[in-house]
C-alpha positions, 0 to 999 in steps of 0.5 A: 500500500502506498502512503500519502506523502509530501508530493501530493497536492493541496486543493487551493481556494480563492480565500487564500491571500496573496496568490493571484498567480501561483506560477504552476503549469497545471490547470488544476487548482491544487497546492501540494497535496501530500502523497509520495507517489500520488501519480503511481498510486492513482495508476496502480491502485483502483478506488475499489482497492482503496475502499476494501483496504479502508473498510478493513481499517487501513489508515493509509487507504483511508487517506488515499481514498479521501484524497481521491474523493477530495480531488473530484470535489466529493467533500461529503464522501472524502471527509469521514475517510480523512477524519479517520485517517487523520485520527490514526496519525496520517499527516497527509490526511490531516493536511487534506482534511484541513483543505476540505474544512477550509473549503467549507468555511471552517477556517479555525478547525482547518488550521488545527489540522494543518498545525498537526500535519505541519508539526509532523513535518508536512511542508505543504501544511506549514505553507497552508497554515502560514497563509492562514495566519497571514490572512488574519494579520498575524504576520509573526506566526505566518512568517514562522510557518512559511519559513518552516515550509520554505526551508523544507524545500516547498516551492509555494512556501518559499514564494509565500515567504518571499511575498511576506518579506517583500511586503514588510520591506525585510531583507531576504525576499530575493533569496526565497523568490529565487528558491521558488523560481528555480523550482519553476514558480513563474510568479516568483520568477517574475517578481524576482526579475522585478526585484533584480531590475529595480535593484531594491534589495539591500544586499544587492545595493551593497554588492559591487559585483552587481552592475547595471548590465549584470542586473539587466541580464539576470532580470531578462533571464527570469522574465524569460523563464516566467514568460515561457511558462505563460506569465503575461506580465513577464512577457510584457516586461521582457518585450519592454526590455528587448525594445529598449535595447533595440531588439524590436522583432523579438520584443514584438513577439513577446508583446503579441504573446502577452496581448493574446493572453489579454494583457492590455498594456502589451497590446498598447505597446504592440500598437506603438511598434506597429505604428513605428513600422508604418502599419497604422491600421494594425496599430489602431486595431491593437490600441482599440483592443487595449482601450476597450480593456481599460488601457488609457494610454492606448485610448490616448494613442487612438485619440492622437491618431484620429486627431492627426487625421483631422477626425477631431470628434473621434479623437475627442471620444477616445481622449474621454475614454482615456480619462474615464480609464483614469489616465489624466493625459486624456484631460491634457489632450482634450485641452490641446484639442480644444486649443487647436479648435479655437476653444480656449475657454473649454481648453482651460477647463481641461488643463485645470482638471489635468493640472489639479490631478498633478499633470505637470505639462497641463499645469505649464500649459494652463500657466501659459494661457493665463500669462497670455491673457495678462494674469501673471500672478495667476500663472506663476503658481502653476509654473512653479507647480509644474517646474517642481514636478519636473517640467523643464519648460515650466522652469524656463518659463519661470525664468522668462516671467521673472526676467519680465519683472526685472528679478534677474537673480530669480530668473537666472536660478530658474534658467540654470535649473532648466539648463541643467536638465538640457533645455537649449534656450535656458542654456543660452540665457545662462550663457548670455548672463555669464558673458555679461559677467565676464565668466567666459569659460562657463559661458562657453560650456553653456553655449556649446550645450545650447548650440549642440541642442540646435540653437542658432543664436548659441552657435553664433555666440559661440563662434563669436566668442571663439573668434574674439579669443583667437583675435586676442591671441593673434592666432592664425586661423584656417578655413576649418577654424572651429569658430567658422564651423559654428558660424556656418552652422548658425548660418545654415539655420537661418541666423542672419548675423551668421549669414553676413559673417559667412558671406564676409569670409567668402568675399575675403577669399574672392568667392563673390558668388557665395558671398552674394548668396549669403548676403542675399539670404540675410538681407531677405530675412531683414538684415540691414548689414546683409543688404548693405554688403550685397549692395557693395558686391553689386556695385563692384560688379557694375550693377549700381541700380540694383545696389541702390535698391539694397542700400535703400532697404538697408538705410530704411532699416537704420543703416547709416553707411547705406544712407551715405552711399545713397546720398552720394549716388543722388548727388552725382546725378544732380538730385541735390535735395534727395541727397540732402535728405539721405545726408540728414538720415546718415547723420542721424544714424551714424556711426560717428565717422559716417555722421561726420562725412554726411555732415560735410557733404550736406554742408557742401550740398547746401552751398551748392543749392544756395549758389 
């Protein structure tokens, strides 16, 4: 006769806490019911054989028969056999009787039988007893019995102990998650992966051998184990990890696996991969599926998709769905949509709703809206709230706000904060202040940061700083000098002063065509220096009428030398009154040497007119 032992399975119920996913491959809802060789016994000994032996008073047969009946949910038939065997000292029967009584709602009596079995050495009973005590809030007792189970090699006991320790923040959770994961517990493998990836365990933080890359590799290993056993959240996390390192195809396969199992976040992530691959229709289908399962991020993605297509009513419907799902981004996106539709009042309402919920960009947008209508005092607290929450744009906007008030010290502190977070325009503002203070080395660093971030003004100022430094050092400069490279970068981005400077470089080396190209670009963008220099080039080529047109544009924009040139042209053709007018303009505009020449010419013209 085969006796029931520790390898049998214990029927599990939803009344146990902290077991949403026990990680087992079997679909049976059984938890370590004791019986050495259950599978062999069930194959070799028929129920009728158990019954005959049980009627003859064999405790092991009574235990085995009770276990068989318990498996098929015949509680009335199983109970007398299990009670008899348990009374005779069979620990498997005591354990299984506890299961039966727990299912019937007699938790305290069940705990009594589990205690008997656990004291007799049953790891499964110790696990059940530990779960019982945790359900009732007696954590010291729960830890004692779960530790007994875990140290006896019981997989579920190890997982339950790890869960308890992590819940309390105690060191050692990782050890027991690992023990359970190594025995194939998929939820333990998932939880272990999260623990390793986050580096939350104290032992791990103080162990230098665990670098970030090693942690990531170990986390991936456990995610793979859990995902391969059908754990959909592990498949989602594995997909995210793979996507982050660029393994898009494999990431998509794991997202698809999790999405098919009903993981809405995986369906949403899969939608983004498909969109990036150019398949918007498939992306929309997965987003729709995720949104219908309550994923607010997917609903927002659908809203954005329809908004880009001009389908604003449909976009609004999905943004509202996102908000209903608890995603505050939905309110922010509704605010943006209203702004696009020219409904600022309605947009403000949505921005406020998102901002009050802690959405930093909504707070920044609300502050901008208030500032635009002149309510600076109302805007400031929202800018501050957004900036304190990490909005770099809000920190920059506070700098602008305080600059407008003349509070330079406060403005600079916010600019510096935004610059430290990589805000290009803020770095430029900090650099301008440092240039003003003569702190050229620090200014150069911020100018480089801003210029690398795409600021044409920063590129020009950096070029000018380097240019002046070379001039002071009387250094010989080549065509590939760094300052010239920055001038050219700024010029290509449309910076007018840089375009004039690059045009001057081209003119200096005799390339009139390139020089004219840059001067014309600057002049057409409104640069009076560009217009004046273009006029000089045209005049040298004999195109004086066209040159005069550009000088006139420059003079009307405040260029004194251009006004003097126009005065000379008018005087030469005998238009003395016109020449006098341009002389007066040149005197007014300067610079001093131009004003002096223009004054002398005006005097001569007056003498000519009065002669």
